[in-house]
N, C-alpha and C positions, 0 to 999 in steps of 0.2 A: 566648281560648275563654269561649264565656258560662258566667256565674257566674247559680247560681238560688237565691236566698232567701224565705223565705215568713216573713209579718211577723202576727205574730197581732194583730188589732184592736179593740177595746169599746166605741170613743168617749171611754176615760179620757184624763185629760190623760199618763198612763204609758204610753198605747200611742201616742198623740200625739208624745211624746218619740221613741219607738221609730223610728216613720215618717220624725221628721225627722233621727234620726241617718243612715239612709240614703239620705236624700236628701244629706247633708252629705258622706257617703263615695264617693256612686257621682260618674262623670263623673273628674275626677281621680285620685281614688284607687282606684275599682274601674272596671275596664272591662268592656263587655257584659255590663249586669247586667240581670237580669231579675227580678222581683218578681209574689209573690202574696199578695194582701192576704185572709186568711184572718178568718173571726169567725163563731164559735160563736152559733146563734140560741138564744134563750130557749125552754125545751122547754114541749111544753102537756101538762100533769099527765096521767100515764095512767089515773087513773080519771074524768077528764074524758070522755075519748076513748071511757072503756066506756062512760058513763052516756050520752052522744051515739049511741052505738049504738041506744037504746031509745026516745029522746026527741027528736023533733023541734027542739024549740027546744033543749034542750042541742048538737044537733050545728051550729046556727047558730050558736050561741056560739063554740064550738069553731074553725068556719071564719073568724069573726072575729077571734079572739085570734091565729089562725095569719094570717091576714092583716097584721096591726099587727105581729107578731112580723117578718116580711119588711119593712115597710115600715121597722120600726125599722132591722133588718140594712142596707137599701140606704141610710139616713142616713148610718150610720156609714163604709158601703166609700166612699160619693161622699166623705164627708170628708177620708178617708184618701186618696182618690185623688188629689182637689182638692190635697193639702198636697204628694205628690209630684210633680206636675206642676209645681206653683209652684217646685220644687226642682229642676226640670230634667229630670227622666224624660219619656219620651217615652210616651204611652196606648198605643203600641203593645206597649212592653216592661213593661205591667202587668196582671196578671191579678185579675179580683174572685173569691173563692169564700167564699161564704155557705154556710154547711151547718149542718141539724137539728142541734141536740146529740143526741149517740145515748151517750155514756156519762157521763163530765164532762169539761168546758174541758180539761182536762191532757190526758187520754187521748185528745179527740178530736185536738187539736195534734201527739199523738204518732204516732198513727194516720194523719194526712195527711203528717206531714213525712215519717216511713219509706217510704211506699210513694208518695209523691210525688218521691220521689229527689231532695232540696231540698240545697244545699250548706252552709245554714245555717237557723237558725229564730232570729227576732230576736223579742224580748219585752222590754215596759216592766217596770219596777219600781215597786212603791207604796212610798211613803214609809215609815220604820220608825222606830218606839220605840227606848229603848235596851232594852225588855225584850223586842222583837221581834229584835235586831239579827242574830241568827242564821237567822231566818225573811226570806226574799225576798218572801214573800207566798205564797197556798197556789196558785195555778194555775203561777205561775214557778219555785216552788220545786219542785212536784212536775216539772214538765216539765225541770230542771236535774239532778234527783236521779237521774230515770228513763229519761233520754236517753243511753245508754251508748255510742251509736256515731255520734251527732251534734253537731255544732258547736253550742251556743247562746250567741247574744249576749246579755246582758240589760243593757240599755240605762236609766243612772239620768237624772239630770239632763239639763239642755241643753244635751249635747254640741255645743262650738264648736272643740275643739282635734282637729286630723289628726294629732297625733303617736301614736304606736305605741311602746309597751312590751311585749315580751314576757318573761316571767319563767320563766327556766329554770333546771332541776337538774342537768342532765347524763343524764337518763331520755330512754328513749323516748317515753314519754308527750309527755315537752317538745321532742322533735322531730317528733312528729305535730302538737304546734302552729306549730310553724315551719311546716311543710309546708302548713299550711289557710292559715296569712297568707299565705306566698310564691303560692299558688293564686290567694287572693282579691285580694292587694295586687298582685301581677307587673308588669310592663311598665309602671308607672306612677314617669315620673319624681319625682312627687310625693310619693311613699311615703320617711317616713325609719322605721329600725327600730333598736330600739336592744334588745342583748339583754341582759336585766339577770340576775343571779346573784347570789345572798345567799350569802357564804362562811361555810364550813363552823367551825361552833362544838361545842362538845364539848353545849353546851346547847340546840342546835336537834333532835339525836340522842339524849339522854338527861337524864332528868328528877331523877336522883338527885343528891344532894350527895356529891362526893369528900372524904371526910377527909387523902388524901394528895393532897398538890399535884401533888407531881412526878409521881405518874402519870395524873394529871388532864390536866398539860401533856406527858405523852407521850402519851397517846391523843388528845389533840387536835393534837397536832403530826402523829401517823401520818393524822391525816382529813385535814387539811389538804395533807398529801402524796399521800394516795391521790387527792382531790379536783381537785389541780391536773391528773392525769394525765389524769381522766377528762372534765374541763371543756377541756381542750385540744383533746381528741380530739372532743366534741361540738361546739364552735366551728367545727373544719373541716368537719364533715358539715353544721351549721347553713348554715356560708358557704355552700358547694358547693348545697345547695338552694335559698337566697335567689338566689345568681348566676345559677342553670339558668333560672329564673323569669322574670328580667329585671332583676334590681336592681344598679345601680352598685355597686363597692367602697365608693365614699364614700356611699351609700344606708344603709350597714350599721354600727353602733356596737356595741361591747360594753363592758358597764361590771358590775364587782365593788362589793359593798358589805359590809363586815361586818355581821353578823347580831344587834348588840347590843338591838335591837327587834323580834326575834324575825323570821320569814322575812313574814310575811305584815304585819307594821308596816312591816318595810323596805321591802317592795312599794308598801302604802298611800302611806308617806311619798317616794318615789321619784316615783310617779304623779303627787302633789299637787306638789311642788318641780319637779318636770320639766314641768308642765302639759301632760299625757296626756291626749290624750280616747279612747283604745283601751288596754285591757290584756289580754294574750293569755295562758292559761294551759293548761297540759295537765292533764286529768281524771286521770290516776294518774301520782304520779313514783314515784320511787324505792323500791323494797319496795312498791308500789302504795297509799302512804300519803303521801310525802312532801307531795301535793299537796289533793287533792279531800279532804274530810274534816278537814282540818288547815288548808291554807293556801288553799285555792280556797273553798271556803265560807264562810271570814272575808272574804277579798278581795271577793267577791260582795256578801257579805251589808253590807260597810261602805264596797265603793267607789262610793259614791252618785253621786259626780261626773261616772262615767265609762262608757264600756262596757265589758264585762266577755268577754272570750270565752272560755266553759270548752269546751275540745275533746279528744273523745274518742279 
């Protein structure tokens, strides 16, 4: 089945890495891929347009500025197109879509993504300082936060690994993430999926310090028992989704780890130790809070070596 992704490009190294990631994943990993390269052109300031209506010289300058903007957009698009073709995509499977800026780049990307019926939006991320670690960059961050219904792929460094880590918590949001990756990567004999779960601990659910150790121990045992039942059911449903999508049983691995590092810390540690190039997360977890806003935000912000898929 055909898959359709939108890559936002702006000529930056971050956008180049997003393009390269799609090139890495297409073919062996993602079959029947169609790509739209989307670029939001620099706007002509409204006051210049107003002045140009009364002044022929100003009108000429506005037209020259529009021409320069189109030329700059063409350079950005041609560069991205060339990279994709070198990475193995057919030019017939690539659409170029430069567009005048209508609102701001994030809103324009979201508008195109929602109305174009894309299966995923791919964005590069800028480098972050420690003070900025919870912010991915204004455009990418806005798109991630406001794309409630769209899977967003945020590409960090130069990804070379095709291994996929799906961080799951037993929720419907995590199941939707598994469904998305099964659609995008199904029928690929090269794909290997690890369903990764961070085991229940009281610290992941409650920030209070328990003076009564026996009470804390009892509550944690109750959590672990309930979680075991939840995850057994989840894994059965997730395996069925993956098998129905064409995965062989040997392509699917499950792994559980204790949450001493916290959930996001454990996910990032597993990503790095296991050399995963892609991490898949549900937008909402248990009680609509276990992932985005607590875990997904941190993984997106700190997982700069990989591509992070946030699935609504």
